[in-house]
C-alpha positions in Angstrom: -11.0 -14.6 -68.7 -13.5 -12.7 -66.6 -14.4 -12.4 -62.9 -17.4 -11.1 -60.9 -16.6 -8.9 -57.9 -19.2 -8.2 -55.3 -19.0 -5.5 -52.6 -21.5 -5.2 -49.8 -21.4 -3.0 -46.7 -22.3 0.2 -45.0 -22.2 3.1 -47.5 -19.3 5.4 -47.2 -17.4 7.7 -49.5 -14.7 6.2 -51.7 -15.8 2.6 -52.0 -15.9 2.5 -55.8 -12.6 4.5 -56.0 -10.8 2.1 -53.6 -11.9 -1.0 -55.5 -11.3 0.5 -58.9 -7.8 1.6 -57.8 -6.8 -1.9 -56.8 -8.0 -3.1 -60.3 -6.2 -0.3 -62.0 -2.9 -1.1 -60.3 -3.3 -4.7 -61.4 -4.1 -3.8 -65.1 -7.6 -5.3 -64.7 -10.3 -3.7 -66.9 -13.9 -3.1 -65.6 -16.3 -4.3 -68.2 -19.5 -3.6 -66.4 -20.5 -2.1 -63.0 -23.8 -1.9 -61.2 -24.2 -0.3 -57.8 -26.9 0.9 -55.6 -27.5 2.1 -52.1 -30.4 0.7 -50.1 -31.0 2.8 -47.0 -27.4 2.9 -45.7 -26.2 -0.4 -47.4 -23.9 -0.2 -50.4 -24.1 -3.0 -52.9 -22.0 -3.3 -56.1 -21.4 -6.0 -58.7 -18.5 -5.6 -61.2 -17.7 -7.7 -64.2 -14.0 -7.5 -64.9 -11.5 -8.7 -67.5 -8.6 -10.5 -65.7 -6.9 -11.8 -68.9 -4.3 -9.0 -69.0 -3.9 -8.5 -65.3 -0.4 -8.5 -63.8 -1.4 -10.6 -60.8 -2.8 -14.2 -60.4 -6.5 -14.5 -59.5 -5.9 -15.9 -56.0 -3.7 -12.9 -55.1 -6.2 -10.5 -56.5 -8.9 -12.1 -54.5 -6.8 -12.0 -51.3 -6.0 -8.3 -51.9 -9.7 -7.4 -52.4 -10.7 -9.4 -49.2 -8.0 -7.4 -47.3 -9.3 -4.1 -48.7 -12.8 -5.1 -47.6 -11.6 -5.9 -44.1 -9.9 -2.6 -43.9 -13.0 -0.7 -45.1 -15.5 -2.8 -43.1 -16.9 -4.3 -46.3 -17.4 -7.8 -47.7 -15.6 -8.1 -51.0 -15.7 -11.3 -53.0 -14.1 -12.1 -56.3 -15.3 -15.1 -58.2 -13.9 -16.4 -61.4 -16.5 -16.4 -64.2 -16.4 -20.2 -64.7 -17.2 -20.8 -61.0 -19.9 -18.2 -61.1 -21.5 -19.7 -64.2 -21.3 -23.2 -62.8 -23.0 -22.1 -59.5 -25.9 -20.5 -61.4 -26.5 -23.1 -64.1 -29.1 -25.2 -62.2 
């Protein structure tokens, strides 16, 4: 099982580290990551393997939203099945 995590917000030091640390603590492996900075806006998309995680998907999503709120970012986790369904048109 995989999920797509998106992060958008004002660029600041430690964004990748903070998100990666949450994933590490939950035994979630990062399969692919793409990030860029456009002017002062940080944009990142991660593909992660949630099959061996030690937390259910809803809890992970809530934790990432809370991290985003704390850091002034918009963080969204979407299960791969939902992501694929949304983009299958």
